[in-house]
C-alpha positions as CSV (number, residue, x, y, z in Angstrom):
1,M,60.0,170.5,136.0
2,E,59.5,169.4,139.6
3,L,60.3,165.6,139.8
4,W,56.9,164.9,141.3
5,L,55.3,166.1,138.0
6,L,56.7,162.9,136.4
7,L,54.3,160.6,138.1
8,P,51.1,162.1,136.5
9,L,52.9,162.5,133.2
10,A,53.9,158.8,133.3
11,F,50.2,157.8,134.1
12,V,48.8,160.0,131.4
13,F,51.4,158.9,128.8
14,S,50.9,155.0,129.9
15,L,47.1,155.5,129.6
16,Y,47.3,157.0,126.1
17,M,50.1,154.6,124.7
18,T,48.0,151.6,126.0
19,A,44.9,153.0,123.9
20,V,47.0,153.5,120.9
21,I,48.4,149.9,121.2
22,R,45.0,148.6,121.6
23,R,43.7,150.4,118.6
24,Y,46.7,149.1,116.6
25,A,46.3,145.5,117.8
26,L,42.6,145.7,116.8
27,A,43.5,146.9,113.5
28,K,46.3,144.3,112.7
29,N,44.2,141.5,114.4
30,I,46.9,141.1,117.1
31,I,44.1,139.2,119.2
32,D,44.8,136.5,121.9
33,I,42.4,133.8,120.8
34,P,41.1,131.6,123.8
35,N,42.2,128.0,123.8
36,S,42.3,125.1,126.1
37,R,45.2,126.5,128.0
38,S,43.7,130.0,128.4
39,S,42.1,131.6,131.5
40,H,39.9,133.9,129.5
41,S,37.1,133.3,127.1
42,T,36.9,136.3,125.0
43,P,39.3,137.3,122.1
44,T,41.2,140.2,123.4
45,P,44.1,142.2,122.0
46,R,47.5,141.8,123.3
47,G,50.7,143.7,123.6
48,G,49.7,146.5,125.9
49,G,52.7,145.9,128.1
50,V,54.8,147.8,125.6
51,A,53.2,151.0,127.0
52,I,54.7,150.1,130.4
53,V,58.0,149.5,128.8
54,L,58.2,152.7,126.8
55,T,56.9,154.9,129.6
56,F,59.0,153.7,132.4
57,L,62.3,153.6,130.3
58,L,61.7,157.2,129.0
59,G,61.3,158.1,132.6
60,C,64.7,156.5,133.8
61,P,66.9,159.4,132.2
62,V,64.7,161.8,134.0
63,L,65.3,160.1,137.4
64,A,69.1,160.1,136.4
65,F,69.0,163.8,135.6
66,Y,67.5,164.3,139.2
67,D,70.0,162.1,140.7
68,T,67.7,159.7,142.2
69,I,69.3,156.8,140.2
70,S,72.9,156.7,138.9
71,M,73.5,157.1,135.0
72,S,74.8,153.5,135.1
73,V,71.5,152.3,136.9
74,A,69.4,154.1,134.3
75,F,71.6,152.6,131.3
76,T,71.4,149.2,132.7
77,L,67.6,149.4,133.1
78,I,67.4,150.4,129.6
79,I,69.7,148.0,127.9
80,A,68.9,144.8,130.3
81,A,65.0,145.3,130.9
82,G,64.6,146.8,127.5
83,G,66.3,143.7,126.0
84,V,64.2,141.5,127.9
85,A,60.9,143.4,126.6
86,L,62.3,143.1,123.1
87,L,62.6,139.5,123.4
88,G,59.3,139.1,124.9
89,F,57.7,141.3,122.1
90,L,59.5,139.1,119.5
91,D,58.0,136.0,121.3
92,D,54.6,137.6,121.4
93,H,54.8,138.1,117.6
94,G,56.1,135.0,116.5
95,H,58.1,132.3,118.4
96,V,61.6,132.5,120.0
97,A,63.1,129.2,121.0
98,A,63.2,128.6,124.8
99,R,67.0,128.3,124.7
100,W,67.5,131.7,123.1
101,R,65.0,133.2,125.5
102,L,66.9,131.8,128.5
103,L,70.2,133.2,127.1
104,G,68.5,136.6,126.7
105,H,67.4,136.3,130.3
106,F,70.8,135.2,131.8
107,S,72.4,138.0,129.8
108,A,70.3,140.7,131.3
109,A,70.4,139.3,134.7
110,I,74.3,139.3,134.4
111,L,74.3,142.7,133.2
112,C,72.2,143.9,136.1
113,V,74.2,142.0,138.8
114,Y,77.6,143.2,137.4
115,S,76.5,146.8,137.4
116,L,75.8,146.6,141.0
117,G,78.9,144.6,142.0
118,G,77.0,141.6,143.1
119,L,75.0,140.8,146.1
120,P,75.6,143.0,149.4
121,P,76.2,141.1,152.5
122,M,72.9,139.7,154.1
123,F,71.7,139.1,157.6
124,F,70.3,135.8,158.2
125,F,68.8,135.3,161.9
126,G,71.1,138.2,162.9
127,F,74.3,136.9,161.5
128,K,75.9,139.0,158.8
129,I,77.0,136.8,155.9
130,D,79.0,138.0,152.7
131,L,78.3,135.3,150.0
132,G,80.7,136.8,147.6
133,W,80.6,135.0,144.2
134,A,78.0,132.6,145.4
135,G,75.9,135.8,146.2
136,A,76.4,137.1,142.8
137,L,75.3,133.9,141.2
138,A,72.3,133.7,143.5
139,A,71.4,137.3,142.5
140,V,71.5,136.3,138.7
141,L,69.3,133.3,139.3
142,Y,66.9,135.4,141.3
143,L,66.4,137.8,138.5
144,V,66.0,135.1,135.9
145,W,63.5,133.5,138.2
146,M,61.7,136.8,138.8
147,L,61.1,137.7,135.2
148,N,59.9,134.2,134.2
149,L,57.7,133.9,137.3
150,Y,56.1,137.1,136.4
151,N,55.3,135.9,133.0
152,F,53.9,132.7,134.6
153,M,51.7,134.7,136.9
154,D,50.3,137.0,134.1
155,G,47.3,134.8,133.4
156,I,44.1,136.5,134.5
157,D,43.0,140.0,134.2
158,G,44.7,142.7,136.2
159,L,46.8,140.2,138.3
160,A,50.2,141.2,137.2
161,S,49.5,144.9,137.1
162,V,48.0,145.1,140.7
163,E,50.8,142.8,141.9
164,A,53.5,145.4,140.6
165,V,51.6,148.3,142.0
166,C,51.0,147.1,145.3
167,A,54.7,145.9,145.8
168,S,56.1,149.2,144.3
169,C,53.9,151.5,146.4
170,G,54.6,149.3,149.7
171,A,58.4,149.6,149.0
172,A,58.1,153.3,148.3
173,I,56.2,154.0,151.5
174,I,58.7,151.9,153.5
175,F,61.6,153.8,151.9
176,W,60.0,157.2,152.6
177,L,59.6,156.2,156.3
178,L,63.0,155.1,156.8
179,G,64.4,158.3,155.2
180,Y,65.7,156.7,152.0
181,H,64.1,159.3,149.8
182,D,66.0,158.6,146.6
183,L,65.0,155.1,146.5
184,V,61.3,156.2,146.5
185,W,61.2,157.4,142.9
186,P,61.9,154.2,140.8
187,P,59.1,152.2,142.4
188,L,56.7,155.2,142.2
189,L,57.4,155.9,138.7
190,L,56.6,152.1,137.9
191,S,53.6,152.3,139.8
192,A,52.2,155.4,137.8
193,T,53.4,153.8,134.7
194,V,51.6,150.5,135.5
195,M,48.5,152.2,136.6
196,G,48.0,153.9,133.4
197,F,47.9,150.4,131.8
198,L,45.7,148.9,134.5
199,Y,42.8,151.2,133.4
200,W,42.7,149.1,130.4
201,N,43.7,145.7,132.0
202,F,41.5,145.7,135.1
203,P,38.6,142.9,134.8
204,P,37.3,142.5,132.5
205,A,40.5,143.4,130.6
206,R,40.3,145.3,127.1
207,I,43.9,144.6,126.5
208,F,46.6,142.0,127.7
209,M,49.9,142.7,128.8
210,G,51.8,140.1,126.9
211,D,55.3,138.7,127.5
212,A,57.0,141.9,126.7
213,G,55.4,143.6,129.6
214,S,55.3,140.8,132.1
215,G,59.0,139.7,131.6
216,F,59.9,143.5,131.9
217,L,58.0,144.0,135.1
218,G,59.7,140.9,136.7
219,V,63.3,141.9,135.8
220,V,62.6,145.7,136.8
221,L,61.0,144.6,140.2
222,G,64.0,142.3,141.0
223,F,66.7,144.8,139.8
224,L,65.0,147.4,142.2
225,S,65.1,145.2,145.0
226,L,68.8,144.5,144.6
227,I,69.6,148.2,144.2
228,S,67.7,148.9,147.6
229,A,69.6,146.1,149.2
230,W,72.8,148.0,148.6
231,S,71.4,150.8,150.6
232,D,70.3,148.4,153.4
233,S,70.3,144.7,153.1
234,K,66.9,144.2,154.9
235,F,65.3,145.9,152.0
236,L,65.8,142.8,149.9
237,W,63.6,141.0,152.5
238,V,61.0,143.8,152.2
239,W,60.8,143.2,148.6
240,L,60.8,139.5,148.8
241,I,57.7,139.6,151.3
242,L,56.0,142.2,149.3
243,L,56.1,140.0,146.3
244,G,55.1,136.9,148.4
245,V,51.9,136.0,146.4
246,F,53.8,135.7,143.0
247,I,56.8,134.0,144.5
248,V,54.9,131.3,146.3
249,D,52.3,130.6,143.8
250,A,54.9,130.3,140.9
251,T,57.5,128.5,142.8
252,L,55.2,125.9,144.2
253,T,53.6,125.3,141.0
254,L,57.0,124.8,139.2
255,F,58.3,122.4,141.8
256,R,55.1,120.1,141.8
257,R,54.9,120.1,138.1
258,F,58.7,119.3,137.9
259,L,58.3,116.4,140.3
260,R,55.6,114.9,138.1
261,G,58.0,115.1,135.0
262,E,56.1,117.6,133.1
263,K,57.8,120.3,131.0
264,V,57.9,123.4,133.3
265,Y,57.9,125.8,130.3
266,E,54.9,124.3,128.6
267,A,51.8,126.5,128.8
268,H,49.4,125.4,131.4
269,R,46.6,126.5,133.9
270,S,47.6,124.9,137.0
271,H,48.6,127.9,139.2
272,A,46.8,128.5,142.2
273,Y,45.4,131.6,141.1
274,Q,44.0,130.2,137.7
275,F,42.3,127.4,140.0
276,A,40.9,130.0,142.2
277,A,39.6,132.2,139.1
278,R,37.8,129.1,137.9
279,H,36.4,128.2,141.3
280,F,35.0,131.8,141.8
281,N,34.1,132.0,138.0
282,S,35.7,135.5,138.3
283,H,39.0,137.1,137.5
284,R,38.0,140.2,139.5
285,V,37.4,138.5,142.8
286,V,40.9,136.9,142.6
287,T,42.6,140.0,141.6
288,L,40.8,142.0,144.4
289,A,41.7,139.3,147.0
290,V,45.5,139.6,145.8
291,I,45.2,143.3,146.5
292,G,43.9,142.5,150.1
293,I,46.5,140.0,150.7
294,N,49.2,142.6,149.8
295,V,47.7,145.5,151.6
296,F,46.6,144.0,154.9
297,W,49.0,141.0,155.3
298,L,52.4,141.4,153.4
299,F,52.7,145.0,153.7
300,P,52.4,145.0,157.5
301,I,55.2,142.3,157.8
302,A,57.4,144.0,155.4
303,L,56.8,147.2,157.5
304,S,57.8,145.1,160.7
305,V,60.9,144.0,159.0
306,A,62.0,147.5,157.9
307,L,60.9,149.6,161.1
308,L,60.7,147.1,164.0
309,D,63.8,145.0,163.2
310,L,61.9,141.9,162.8
311,D,64.6,139.4,161.2
312,G,64.1,139.2,157.3
313,L,64.1,135.8,156.9
314,T,61.7,135.2,159.9
315,G,59.5,137.7,158.6
316,M,59.5,136.1,155.1
317,L,58.6,132.8,156.5
318,I,55.8,134.2,158.5
319,A,54.4,136.1,155.4
320,Y,54.8,132.9,153.3
321,A,53.1,130.4,155.5
322,P,49.4,131.3,155.1
323,I,50.0,131.9,151.4
324,C,51.5,128.4,151.0
325,V,48.4,127.1,152.6
326,L,46.2,129.1,150.2
327,A,48.1,128.0,147.3
328,F,47.8,124.3,148.3
329,K,44.1,124.7,149.0
330,F,43.6,126.0,145.5
331,G,45.7,123.4,143.9
332,A,49.1,125.1,143.0
333,G,50.7,122.7,140.6
334,Q,48.0,120.1,140.7
335,A,47.5,118.3,137.6
336,E,44.7,119.3,135.5
337,L,41.7,117.2,134.7
338,K,41.3,116.2,131.1
339,G,38.3,116.9,129.2
């Protein structure tokens, strides 16, 4: 089989599996019922992210067979990301205490970072710095934050899906342009997989992703960014820029809620994207706007870091500045009005 055939196969399998899971969820009444914390108004089946998990993890051994990833990376993805997905699945269908979720998240992150040997030396304003054990610790915290922020940001139709597709495709294009052809395939496989699910999830969504899918996407995207950084450290900055919408909104929201003494893991509707969706009375408008920000703002800056040797940290600060303005404009972390 030619490797490129894996992409349409992944798309079709994810598309079909999502339909099967949707039918099952409807039959078993696995439905997300709107409440005061919800951003949707129509009861909708959930758990469709399982299709993403199964499709991508089935594709990992194929990538390893073609030597685009190592067998150890494939194994780590299956164990660590699969474990995060299983934990999310259990939480979707019952309740897993926050301490056990965090234990699982840190265990998965530690396995990912250990398998890579830590964080590679990074460049800050032109200076190469090897952070050693502190870099490994930072990488673990980064992965835990990525999988949780992805969970937080999966709150309106299609948003988490289009962010994964935009970031993955953007990274794949950059890898291809710079000649890192092996790095292209994992994000392309992830994109094809998510697009199969997105057919059912684009606003108005006919099924939701659930924690199994969102946590899985967060840890996979974070892990792929660390893998690519070992080929060239500037690729970590590329990923951080491409994921800027989610990183900025989730981080500002968490920080402002923490300062007010609120429980940061408690469900809420105070992310900027949630305020924006209520402002425009449309999930589709916000999801399409995020696509526009990714394609016309973040991707060109990431490309400049990769191709024009723009300093990575400088590029990230430039990329984040207007997103921070938008996040504050739409009230990221602002206290919700009662009643």
